[in-house]
C-alpha positions as CSV (number, residue, x, y, z in Angstrom):
1,M,122.1,106.5,91.5
2,E,124.2,107.6,88.5
3,V,122.4,108.9,85.4
4,V,124.5,108.3,81.9
5,I,122.7,109.2,78.6
6,V,124.1,107.8,75.7
7,P,123.6,108.6,71.6
8,D,122.1,105.4,71.1
9,A,121.7,101.5,72.6
10,K,124.9,100.4,70.6
11,A,126.9,103.1,72.8
12,G,125.2,101.9,75.7
13,G,125.9,98.3,75.0
14,E,129.8,99.0,74.8
15,L,129.3,101.2,78.0
16,I,127.9,98.6,79.6
17,A,130.3,95.8,78.4
18,E,133.6,97.8,79.2
19,A,132.0,98.0,83.0
20,I,131.8,93.8,83.0
21,G,134.9,93.6,81.7
22,A,136.6,96.0,84.2
23,L,134.8,94.0,86.6
24,L,136.1,90.6,85.4
25,N,139.6,92.2,85.6
26,R,139.2,92.7,88.9
27,K,137.3,89.4,89.8
28,P,137.6,86.7,87.2
29,D,134.7,84.5,88.7
30,A,132.0,87.3,89.3
31,L,128.4,86.2,89.1
32,L,126.8,88.4,86.6
33,G,122.6,88.7,86.7
34,V,121.8,88.8,83.3
35,A,118.1,90.4,82.0
36,T,116.4,88.9,78.9
37,G,114.8,90.6,76.1
38,S,115.4,93.0,73.0
39,T,117.1,95.8,75.3
40,P,120.3,94.1,76.9
41,L,121.0,92.7,73.3
42,P,123.6,95.3,72.2
43,I,125.5,94.8,76.0
44,Y,126.1,90.8,75.3
45,Q,126.7,91.3,71.7
46,A,129.4,94.0,72.7
47,L,130.9,91.5,75.5
48,A,131.1,88.5,72.8
49,S,133.0,90.4,70.8
50,K,135.9,92.0,73.3
51,V,135.6,88.1,74.6
52,R,136.5,87.0,70.8
53,S,139.0,89.7,70.3
54,G,141.1,88.5,73.8
55,A,140.3,92.2,75.5
56,V,138.2,90.5,78.0
57,D,138.6,86.7,79.6
58,A,135.4,85.3,80.5
59,S,136.2,81.7,81.1
60,R,135.7,81.9,84.8
61,A,132.8,84.2,84.8
62,R,129.4,82.7,86.3
63,I,125.9,84.2,85.1
64,C,122.7,83.7,86.8
65,Q,118.9,84.9,85.9
66,L,116.8,87.5,86.7
67,D,113.5,85.6,86.2
68,E,111.5,82.4,84.6
69,Y,108.2,81.8,82.8
70,V,106.2,79.0,84.9
71,G,104.7,76.0,83.0
72,L,106.6,76.2,79.7
73,P,108.4,72.5,79.5
74,A,112.4,72.3,80.1
75,G,113.9,73.0,76.7
76,H,111.0,75.1,75.3
77,P,112.7,77.7,73.6
78,E,111.2,80.7,74.7
79,T,112.1,79.7,78.5
80,Y,114.6,82.1,80.0
81,R,117.0,79.5,80.3
82,S,117.0,78.4,76.7
83,V,117.5,82.4,75.6
84,V,120.2,83.1,78.4
85,L,121.7,79.7,77.1
86,R,121.4,81.3,73.5
87,E,122.4,84.9,74.0
88,V,124.7,84.9,76.9
89,V,126.1,81.3,77.9
90,E,127.1,80.1,74.6
91,P,128.8,83.1,72.8
92,L,130.8,84.1,76.0
93,G,132.1,80.4,75.3
94,L,131.0,79.6,78.8
95,S,129.5,76.1,79.7
96,E,126.2,75.6,81.2
97,A,128.1,74.6,84.5
98,S,128.5,78.1,84.7
99,F,125.0,79.1,84.7
100,M,122.4,79.3,87.5
101,G,118.6,79.7,87.4
102,P,115.1,79.1,89.1
103,D,113.3,76.1,88.1
104,G,110.1,77.3,86.7
105,S,108.8,73.7,85.3
106,A,109.1,72.6,89.1
107,E,106.3,70.6,90.9
108,D,106.8,73.2,94.1
109,I,107.1,76.4,92.7
110,P,107.8,78.4,96.3
111,A,110.3,76.0,96.8
112,A,111.8,76.6,93.7
113,C,111.7,79.9,94.7
114,Q,113.3,79.8,98.2
115,A,116.2,77.5,97.0
116,Y,117.1,79.9,94.2
117,D,117.0,83.1,96.8
118,K,119.6,80.8,98.8
119,A,121.4,79.5,96.1
120,L,122.4,83.1,94.9
121,A,123.8,83.8,98.8
122,D,125.5,80.5,98.7
123,A,126.9,81.5,95.5
124,G,128.5,84.8,97.3
125,G,125.7,87.3,96.0
126,V,125.2,88.6,92.8
127,D,128.2,91.2,91.8
128,L,126.3,93.2,88.8
129,Q,123.1,92.5,88.3
130,L,121.9,94.1,84.3
131,L,118.3,95.3,84.2
132,G,115.6,96.6,81.9
133,I,112.7,98.5,82.7
134,G,108.8,97.7,81.6
135,T,106.9,100.8,79.9
136,D,104.9,100.2,83.5
137,G,108.4,100.7,85.5
138,H,108.8,97.0,86.1
139,I,112.0,95.5,86.8
140,G,112.4,91.7,86.7
141,F,108.8,90.5,86.3
142,N,107.7,92.5,89.9
143,E,105.1,94.5,88.5
144,P,103.6,97.6,89.9
145,C,102.3,97.4,93.4
146,S,105.3,95.2,94.2
147,S,106.5,94.9,97.7
148,L,110.2,96.7,97.7
149,A,111.3,94.0,100.2
150,S,109.9,91.2,97.9
151,R,112.3,88.1,97.6
152,T,112.0,85.4,94.8
153,R,108.8,84.3,94.1
154,I,106.1,83.6,91.8
155,K,104.2,86.7,90.3
156,T,101.4,87.2,87.9
157,L,102.0,88.8,84.7
158,T,99.9,92.3,83.9
159,E,98.1,92.1,80.7
160,Q,100.3,94.7,79.2
161,T,103.8,92.8,79.9
162,R,102.1,89.8,78.3
163,L,101.3,92.0,75.0
164,D,104.6,92.7,75.2
165,N,106.3,89.6,75.5
166,A,104.2,88.3,72.7
167,R,106.3,89.5,70.2
168,F,108.5,86.4,71.4
169,F,105.8,84.1,71.0
170,D,105.0,84.3,67.5
171,N,102.7,87.2,68.5
172,D,100.2,84.9,70.3
173,I,99.2,86.2,73.7
174,T,97.5,83.0,74.4
175,Q,101.3,81.7,74.3
176,V,102.3,84.1,76.9
177,P,102.3,82.2,80.2
178,H,100.5,84.5,83.1
179,H,102.9,83.4,85.8
180,V,106.8,84.0,86.3
181,I,109.2,83.6,89.2
182,T,111.1,86.5,89.4
183,Q,113.9,87.9,91.8
184,G,112.3,90.2,94.2
185,I,113.0,93.4,94.6
186,G,114.8,92.9,98.0
187,T,116.7,90.3,95.9
188,V,117.9,92.7,93.3
189,L,118.7,95.3,95.9
190,E,121.3,93.1,97.4
191,S,123.5,93.2,94.1
192,R,127.0,94.7,94.1
193,H,126.2,97.1,91.5
194,S,123.3,97.1,89.5
195,I,122.9,98.6,85.9
196,L,119.8,99.5,84.3
197,L,119.7,99.9,80.6
198,A,116.7,101.5,78.7
199,T,116.4,102.6,75.1
200,G,113.5,103.9,73.0
201,E,110.7,106.5,73.5
202,G,108.5,104.5,75.1
203,K,110.7,104.1,78.2
204,A,110.8,107.8,78.8
205,D,107.9,107.7,81.2
206,A,109.3,105.0,83.0
207,V,112.9,106.4,83.3
208,A,111.8,109.7,84.4
209,R,109.4,108.4,87.4
210,T,112.0,105.7,88.2
211,V,114.7,108.3,88.3
212,E,112.9,111.7,89.0
213,G,109.9,110.6,91.0
214,P,109.2,109.2,94.5
215,V,110.3,105.8,95.5
216,A,107.1,104.3,95.4
217,S,105.9,100.3,95.0
218,I,103.8,101.3,92.0
219,V,106.9,102.1,89.8
220,P,108.8,99.1,91.0
221,A,112.1,100.5,89.5
222,S,112.1,103.7,91.8
223,A,113.5,101.1,94.5
224,L,116.8,101.7,92.6
225,Q,117.0,104.7,94.0
226,L,117.9,103.1,97.6
227,H,120.4,101.5,95.8
228,P,124.0,102.0,97.2
229,H,125.5,101.7,93.5
230,A,122.8,101.6,90.9
231,T,123.9,103.0,87.2
232,V,121.0,103.7,84.8
233,V,121.9,103.9,81.2
234,V,119.8,105.6,78.6
235,D,119.7,106.8,75.3
236,E,118.6,110.0,73.9
237,A,114.9,109.2,73.4
238,A,114.7,107.2,76.9
239,A,116.2,110.0,78.4
240,S,113.7,112.7,76.6
241,K,111.9,113.1,79.8
242,L,114.2,113.7,82.3
243,K,114.1,117.6,83.8
244,L,117.5,117.2,84.9
245,A,119.4,115.6,81.7
246,D,121.6,118.4,81.3
247,Y,122.8,117.6,84.7
248,F,123.1,114.5,84.2
249,R,125.4,114.9,81.0
250,A,127.4,117.5,82.9
251,T,128.5,115.1,85.7
252,Y,129.4,112.1,83.7
253,A,131.2,114.6,81.3
254,T,133.2,115.6,84.7
255,K,133.4,112.3,86.1
256,P,137.1,111.1,87.4
257,P,138.2,108.5,84.8
258,W,139.3,106.5,88.1
259,Q,135.6,106.2,89.1
260,G,134.3,103.8,86.4
261,L,130.9,103.1,85.5
């Protein structure tokens, strides 16, 4: 696991967008796994800017969802399909045909979960998976005590996660679904490269437990310690409780340019 400490969220977004651009240069039809929420927005804004300027060609890129609410009607503005189309697919100039995600309105949710896991494998696997982290250490919607070998499945959200997400539903928690489909931790670990972005002091405890704590299901993101190519990008606030912060800074400062992110 590599830990990169950046000054702020904008710098983190720019750094990760550069890594995505480098991937698309090597593999134009790369499958990019995207996360939702406010944290990854600087990544998508920076990447869209590079596409508009001609610095990055994303015309053949493919996009896939990390998770989806269960029970919201198709077309609801807060389904993650709608969010990803709005914040990622359209700004990159891609068509909806380039996008894949689980069906949160399916009659048979377990079958929809299995179908999405298979679709990811049939697509050749995720080349780069973007992740955020919850204050309790969850990634995707793999809440604490999720199996570290879990596959795409239905999960029940904790009350804290529903409270955190109420801001997207007019601050009305009663509108936030109780259930979601999420890629499992085992599914995420199959991505060729996972990049987690965390910003703000509120994520400092979760980041420290993820990076420096034991691998444990109580902190789902700690499973990234088992990933062969995982990168954790954090701003100064989110890095504030890392005991090895100075070492991480020194390591990145002396990193050979050819290694990339």
